[in-house]
N, C-alpha and C positions, 0 to 999 in steps of 0.2 A: 764476632769472629772467633773461631776456635783458636786456642793457643797451641794446638797440636798440629804437627805435620807428619803424615804417614809416609814412610820410606819403603817403597814396594820393590822387591827383586822379582822380576818376571822373565820368562823365556818365550819368545815367539807368540806374544799376546796381542789382541786387538786393544790397544791402549785407550781407545775412545769408549769401548764397551766395558772395560775392566772396572772402572769406579762403581758402576751400577751393580756389576756382578758381585763385587766385594762389599757392597753397601757402605762405601766410604762416605764419611760425614764430616770431613775436614779437608784442608788443603793437603796436597800430596805431591811427592816426587816419585815417578815411576821410571825405573831403569829397565828397559826391555832389551834383552839380548836377542838379536835377530841378524838379518843379513844386510843391514843398512845403517848409516850414520846420520842422524838428524835430531834436532832439538826443537820442541815447540810447546806451546801452552794452550790449554783448553779451559774454558769455564764450564763447570759441571754443576747442575742443580740436583741436590740429593732429594730423597723422598720426603724430607721435612720442609723443602722449599728453600733451603740454604744454598747459596751459590759458593762453590769451592774452586780454588785455583788448582789445576792439575798440570804440573810440569812433566813433560814426557821426554826422556832421553833414550833414543834408540841407538844401540851400539853393536857393531859387528865384532864381538869378542865373546869369550866364554870364561865362566868362573863366578860363582855367587859372591865371593869376596870382592871382586871388582865392582859388581853391581852395588853392593852395600856401601862400599867406600865412596863411590861416585855419588850415591844418593846422600850420604852423610855430608859430603863436601857442599852439596846444594841446599842443605837444610838451613832455614833461617827463622823458624818459629821458636817459641820458648821451650816447647817440648817436642821431642822426636820419638816416633814409634816405628820400629822395624816391622815389616810385614812381608809375607809371601803371597803369590798370586792365588793360591788355593785357600786363603782364609776369608771367611765371611763374618763381618762384624755386626754386633748387636745394635739395634736402635738405641741411641743415647749413650754410646760407649765414650764419646768425647767428654761428656759431662761427668761420667764416672771417673775417668782418668784424671781430669782436672781437680775434681773434688778430693781424690785420694792424695794427689801431690800437695794440695793446699793443707790437708790434714796432717801431713808428714813432711815438714820442712827439713827434717834431718836426712831425708832420702834424696840421693842424687839420681838413683835409678830404681825403678820398681818392676818386679816380675809379676805380670798379671796372668790369670787363668785364661787360656785359650784351649778349648777342648780338641784334642786330636782324634783321629779315627781309631776305632777299636783295634787294639793290638799294637798301636804306635805310641801309646801314652808313655811319657817319661816322668811326668810330674802332675800333681794337683795340689794346690795350696789350700790349706784349711785354716790358716791363721796369718797374722801379720808378724813377721820376724825377720831378723837379719840373715842375709845370705852370706855364707862364709866359705872358707877353703874346703870345708867338709861337704858342702852340698851344691856348689855352683855348677857342677857338671851335668845337672839334670835338665837344664833349661835351654829351650830353642831360642833362636834370635827373635821369633815372632812373639815371644812373651815380654820382650824388653821395651819399656818406655823410659826415656832419660831426659834430664835437663840438658838442653842442647849446648849451652855455654860450658857447663862442667865437662861434658864429654869432649868437646872441641879443645878446650884448654888442656885437657890431659893428653891429647894427641893419640889416643888409642884408636887403632883401625883393625879391620878384619884381615886376617892372613889370606893371601892369594894362592897359597899352597894347597889348601884343604877345602872340601865341599864339592857340591855338584858342579861339573865342568872344569874342575881344577885337576892338578897333577895327582893329588892324593885324596882319599875318601873323606868322609865326614869328620867333623871335629872343629870346624871353624867357629862354631858358636861357643863351645867350651873354651877355646883358646882366647876368644875375644873377652869373655867374662874373667878368665884367668888374668889377662892383662889389665882389665879394669880394676880388679881387686889389688893387683900389684901397684897400680898407680894411685891407690888411696880412694877410689870412688866408693861411696857408701851405697851398697845394694841391699834392698829389702824385698821380701815377697809379700804379696797381698792375696786375700781370698776373693777379690773382686773379679768376676768373669766378664770378658768383653767380646768373645767371639768363638768361632769353631772352625775346624778344618772340614772342607767339603770332601766328596768322594775320593777315596784313595787313588793315587796315580802311581805309575811305575817309578821306582826309585831311580834317581839319577846317579847313584854311586854304589848301591848294594847289589852284589851279584852272588851272594852266598858266602859261606865261611871258607873261602878259598885262600890261596897264597897271598893274593893282593890284600885281602882284608886284614890279615895279621901283619903283613909287612907295613902297610899304611898305618895301622894302629901303633906299631912301633915308632914310626916317624913322628906321629903326633905325641906319643908319650915322651919322646926326648924334649919337645918344646914345653910340654906341661910339667914334667917332673925333673928334668935335668939329671943330676947324679942319682936320683932314685928311680929312674926310668926302668932299669932292669928288674928291680924288686917289685915295682908296681905291675910290670908286664907279667911276671910270674904269678902274682896275686890274681891278676885278671884272668889268665887261662885256667887257674885252679878253681876259681869261683864259678866261671862260666863253662867249665869243661863238659857238663852234661848236655848243654845246649850247643856249644860251638865246636867241640872236639870229637865229633862223631866219626868224621872221615879221616882225621889226623890225630896222632897222639898228642898228649899234652906237651911232650918234649919237642915235637915237630913244630907245634904252634909257637912255643916259647922261642925256639931258634929263629923262626921267621920274624918274630917281634924284635929280637935282638939285632937281626940284620937291618930291620927298619930303623932301630935306634942309631946304628952306625950311619945310615943314610941321613937321618935327621942331623947328626953332628956335621956331616958334610954340607948339607943345605945351609946350616947356620954359618959355617966358616965362609961359604961363598956369598953370604948376605941374602939368601933367598927365604924370606919369611915375612 
């Protein structure tokens, strides 16, 4: 039996067909946001002949953070691996993951290579090294595999304010890793590849570099950087100005982010994070 449990965040999927589509080769928890509320389990035989337990939780709610947190609550294997519905895993990925954790007992969490569609890449690991405050923001949730007991003991969860289906745009992955580092979880990257993203689908949050984009980024920066949020916002718009500030001036973008920072402070005071 695999020591890994895949935690899949899905939206309006056929959960009986999804394990085969993703080439899942371990037990899994699939949280499927749809128009119904029900929980059931299926036995699924993967292409190697191994029988896997698939727990399906259909929920009438929206927000990727809700899905990931519910899946995390239901995880009960030694290792947990976050996943999205549009990831296809390589044959034998479970053995590769287990071998890497056995080789590195110092690691509480490992960031594996999962190849994104062209133009959507944010990282590619070429070595084994520590993930720190300097580079944690590059990684999506589907790169993460962690020791379940360590993560649960730390009590770290995904924010329900950010990401697809939530109030504000993306950033839930970075905020989760930020909180993991803050809690003392030891994170490393590895050059081991375990899967790839399938054909690109429409973004659930990105609709151009408009007012909402910069405002939401300001909200996120409050939670990521605290008192340094304004300085980091200015740095962000200056560095990205050629790509992101074509229709607005740098000053306009910065002001929108500062407005978002103020909103982030309000959300925190009200306990919404």
